[in-house]
N, C-alpha and C positions, 0 to 999 in steps of 0.2 A: 280761725276758730269757728265754732259752730255757727252756722248762719241762722237767720230768723226762722227758717222753716224747721229747724230741729233744735229745741232748747237743750241746755246742758242738763243731763240727768244727774241730780245731786242727791247723795245719801248724807243726811245730817244726823249725827249722834249727839243729842243734847237733851238733858233732863229738865232744863229750865225753860219754861214757856216764854219768859221775857227775852231770853237770849235767842230762842228760835225766831221771835219777831224781829230782833235786832239783826240777825244774819239775813233774814228775808229782806229787810229794808235796805241794808247795805248793798246787797246784790242788785236790787232794783235801782238804787241810786247810781250804780256803776254800769247800768244798761246790760246786765248779765241776765239773760232770760233763762230761767231754770225751772226744770220739772223737779220740785223738791219732795223728797221722801224722808220724813222725819221719824226717828226712832229714839227711845229713851233708855233701853236696856241692852246688855250684851247679847241676850237671847234674840231680841228683835233685830239687832245689828247683824248677827251671824246669819239669821234666816233670810234677811234682805240680800246679803251678799251671795248666798247660795241660789236664790231664786231669780234675781234680776241682775242686769248689767248696768253699771254706772260709769259716768265720765269722771266723777270727782267725789271724794269723801272729805267732809269737814267734821271734825270730832272735838268735843270738849275733852279736857284732860282728867279732871277730877269729878267722879260721880260716886254715889253711895256704894254701889256694888260692882263697879266696873271702872277702868281708867283708860287713858289714852294709849298706854303701852300695850294693854291687852287688846284694844281695838286694832292697833297697828299690827300686832302679831297675827290676828285673824285676817287682816287685809293681806299680809304677806303670804298666808297659807291659801286663801281662797281666791283672791283677785290681785296678785302682785303688780299688775300693770296699771292699776287705777291710782292716780295721784292722791295723796293723803295730806291734808292740811290740818294742823292742830290749832284750835281757836279757844284759848283758855285765859282765865284771869289769875290762875294759880301756878302757872308754869315757870319754874325757876330756870336760871341760866344753865345749870348743869343738866337739868332734865331736858331742856330745849336741845342742847348739843347731843345728848343721848338719843333723843327722838330722831334726829337727822341721821345718826349712825345706824339706827335700826330701820331706816328706810323711809321716814317721813319726807315729803316733798318740801314742806315749809312749816313754819309756826308763826302765829300772830297772837300777840297779847291783847286781851279784850279792852284794856284801857287805851289801845291805839287801833281802834276799829277801822280807821281809814286805810290801813294797810291790807285789809282783807280783800278788797276788790282787785287791786293789782296782783296780789298773791294768787288769787283764783285764776286770773287771766294768764299769768305766767305758767302756772301748773298745767292748765289745759293746753296751752301752746306747746310746752315742752313735751307733753304726752303725745300730742298730734305729730310733732316732729319725729319723736322716736318711732311711732307707728309707721310714718312715711319712710324712714330709713330702713326699717325692717322689711317693708313691702318692696322697696327697691332692691335690697340685698337678696331677698327671696327670688325676685324676678330674674336678677342677674345669675343667681345660682342655677335656676332652671334653664336659662339660656346656655350657660356654660355646660351643663349636663347634656343638653340637646346637641351642641356642637361636638362634644366629646363622643357621643354615641354615633353621630354621623361619621366622624373620623374613624372610629373603630370598625364600622361596617362598610367602609369604602373598599372598592376592589384593590387588592394589593398588587404592587409591581414586583415581579419575581425575575431576577437575573442570575445566570450562572456564568462566572468569569473564570478564565484561566489565571495562572499565578502572575501573569504579566498585566492582567486587567483587561484583556480582550474579551469581548462578549462571545459566549458559547451558546447561550439560550436567553431569550426574552419572552415573557408571557404575553398573551394577546392584549392585556391591559395597557401595554406600552404604546399601543396604536394611538391612544388619545393624546399622547405627548409627542411622539416622534414618527408617527406613520407606521408602515408595514414593519412588524418586528423582524421579519426575515431579512430585510435589508440592513439590519443592525449587526448581523452575525459577522464576527471577526473585527469589528470596529473598536476603537479605544473608548472604554466606558467612562473615561474622565473628560472626554472632549466637550460634552454638553454641560459640565459642571461650571458654575460661575467662577471666573478667574480668581476672585477673592477667596474662594473656598477650596479651590482645586488642590493645591499642595497639601493642605491639611487632610483632605479626604484620601489623597494618594498615600500619605504617611500612615493613616489608620489602616488602609488596605494592606500595605506592606507588613505592618505589625500583625494583622490577622493572619496573613499567609505564612509568616515566619513562626508565629507562636501557636496558631490553631485556635486562638481565643478570639471569638467574635466581639465586636464593639458596636454600640449604638451611636449614631451620628445624625446631625442635622446639617443640611446644606441647601444650596439653590441650584436648580437646573436653569440654564440660560436658554430661552426659546429663540426660534428663528426671528420672531417679530420684535426681539429685544426685551420682552417681559421675562420675569423670573418666577419660577414655581418653587415653593418651599417643600423639601423632601425630608422625610424621616426614614432612616434605614437601620436595619439590624443585620450584621454579617455573621456568617458561620462558615465552616469548612467541610469539604468532602475529601476523604483520604483514600488512597489506593490500598491494596491488600498489604503493603509493607508499612502502612501508617503514615506515608508521606502525603502532605497536603497536595491535592491534585487540582482542586477547584475551590473557588470562594462563591458561596451562595449569598446573594444580597436580596433581602425582602424589604421593599420600600412602600411607602404610601405618600400620596400628595397631601400635605397638611397645610396648604396655602389658606384654605378657608378657616381652619382652626387658628392659624396665626393671626389672620385678619380679625377673627372673632375675638381672640384674646385682647388684641389692641383696642377693638371697639368697646369691649367690656371694661377694660382699664380706663378708657376715656370716659365712658358713661359713669363709671364709679367715681372718677375724679370730679365730674360735673355734679353728681348727686351730692358728694361731700361738700363741694363748694356751695351749692344752693342751700344745703342744710345749715352750714356755718354762717352764711350771709343772713339767712332768715333768723338764726339765733341772735346774731349781732343786732339786727333791727328790732327784735322783740324784747331785748333786754332793757330797752328804754334808755333814758338819760338824755343829755343835750344832743342836738342833731349833729354837732361837730364831732362829738365822741362816738356816736353811732357810725358816722361816715369813716372816721379813723379806723374803727374795728373792721368795717367792710373793706377798706383799702388794704389793711394788713392781711386780711383773709385772702384777698385776690392775689397779693404778692406771693403768699405762701403756696396757694394751690395752682396758680398759673406759672410759677417760677419766673415772674416778671422782674425786670430790673427795678422798675418803680411803677407805682399807680398813683394817679392824682384824680381827685373828684372836686369839681366846681359846682356851685349853684348859680343860677342865672338871676341876677338882680334886674328884673324887667323894668323897673322904674328908671334906672340909670343905663340900661342896656349894657351891663358889664358882668363878666363872669368873675365870681369871687371864689378863690381857692379855699375849700373847707377841710380837705384832708389830703395828706401826702404820705406815702409809705414806701419802703424800699431804700434805694440809695439816696433819695432825697426825702427829707421829712419836714423841712421848714415850710412855712406858709407865707413868708414875706417874699420880697424880691419882685422882679418884673412879671412873674406869673401869678402873683398874689391877686391882682386885679387886672383882668384882660378885657379890653373893650371888644365887643362883638365885631368880628371882621378883621381883628388884628392877630398876627401869628397863626399858626395852623389850628390852634385851639379855637380862636375867635372865628376863623373861617368855617370850622365845623359847625359852630353854633349858628353862624349866619346862614349857611346853606342848609342846615338841618339834615345833613347827610353824614353817615359814618365815613371815616377815612381809615382804610386798612392798607397796610403795605408790608411786604416782606423784604423790602430793600430801602431801609432808612437812608443809608448812604446813597446819594443820587436822587433822593426824593425831592422834587422842587419845592415842596411845602416845608421842608426842614431847612430853615435858613442857616443854622450853624452846623455846617457839614464837618468842620474840624472837630466839634464836640462829638458828633455821631461816630466819627472814625476813632477818636481818642477813647471813648467809652465803650466801643465795640457794639453799638446798637445795631440790631439786625431787623427787628420787626416792630411795628407800631399799630395800635388800634385806638381810635378815638370815636366815641359815640355821642351824638348830639343830645341836648336836653329834650325830654319829652314835653309835650304841650300840657299845661295844667300843673297843679300842685301834686307833690308826692303823697302816697297814702299815709305817710307818717305826719303830714302837715308841716314839713320843714319849709325853709324860706325859699321856695322856688324849686323848679325842676333841676335835675342833676345832669351834669356832663362828666363822663368818665373817660380817662385816657390811660392806656397801658403801653409800656415799652418793654421790649425783650432784648436782652443782651446775648442771646444764643438762638440756635435753630429751634429750640423747644417751642418758641412762640408760633412757629409756622403751623403746628398742629392745632393750635387754639384759634387762629384767625383765618384758617382756610388756605394755607400755602402748601 
């Protein structure tokens, strides 16, 4: 949320001076530092929205010449991204539900003023989270557009083949991949294609030569050093004067960078979504065990983990206490419910205060139950030690998190 250097810029629509004082006092009691701009009429409210930018709107519902629905409609028209909280003593249940449908962030009844502070914090946090997600999405779109333009303007690879697939001509741009293009004349154009792609591309070539209809294809060139380059090609045909297909023209471009960029963008997008959902789970409040359970479930979903467990360190007893477990194991009891520091791989991680990452659970000397690892198909594991000091939510000690993956997907997340 806003730091002490920038208070929350608050627009308060309230025609009762006593209620203005009440809102001010509640915000101060909740350590919410606000730059409060108070208005009493619809005209003043509209003018303020048009001339200034606000972080939050708090509005009464019933006023002599204006009401909360009208204020909400103006917010939707002028500043739809600003969170809007109704604070009223006359708001009925049906009106409250209708306000949420119309776009209100929350509503608080005046005879329960203690809810206003948490409501304001939640509204501000959710608005900041939405803004951050939009910023990340916009950045990723710009990066995607950049990589797309680079790919479109790269030098194309142009090859002319006979109907048997032998090279008749290769453009100078082939030099970057295979050396002197002249040395390629008469050679088999399928020889450098990755064995896993070769027969598929050969079939597409034969269909193009037989029908005269070009096709687009993606495949890999296998380089002499063992690396692979991703290639995107479009075929067409050249006919003789009788209309018989004489040659196949293949225009290709190296799209390796684009492929890697797409994978990187997808990875960053997944991380951004994961960070956002974990942040939301933490800011929703509630008992620490419930917050950690939501975090564990979010990690299972986004990392495609077999299971995730989160312990807290009971420093007085030097014991790890299991607070949350999601995925294939959800129980909190059993031998892993309370793990002395130094026992099992989890206890060793806490004792050494070093992460333990492996892409080979089967065979890992720290995994005592190898039969379990084989039976459940565990592939990768990541365990992170508790940080020194208390968590920012003030829960019962620092966290230790462990992730286990039942497929190769875990390799991408833990660096394999």
